[in-house]
C-alpha angles and dihedrals in degrees: 000000000000121000120233123234089248096051113112101159114087124235112248101242091191140340094243137062124257115239109216135173110232134192123227113254093017117125116219126195109222121205110241099176096058094227100099116120086210098063129212086021131069120258097176094263089133091065110126093029136090090248126093141183121266120233116220127180118207114231095196135022116251143079121321129176111235113204113258099183095053095221097101119131090210098057132221091016126069118260094178098259087133089075091066093049 
């Protein structure tokens, strides 16, 4: 589903977070538009819109929960908002 230029509300990729093992010091590019085929990471699907990915660098290695619904207030990490969708 292509996103129009005017679209500023992200697509809900899934109503659950993505558990991902991250490495300390590594930067991740989180998909904020919800259209990437490489969820929760950006594949450039936002190109041509006003939306962009969010760069996030892990402070420590371990599992984190990246937001899948794209409605989090703690982007790019899940804050539980998917439970109310």
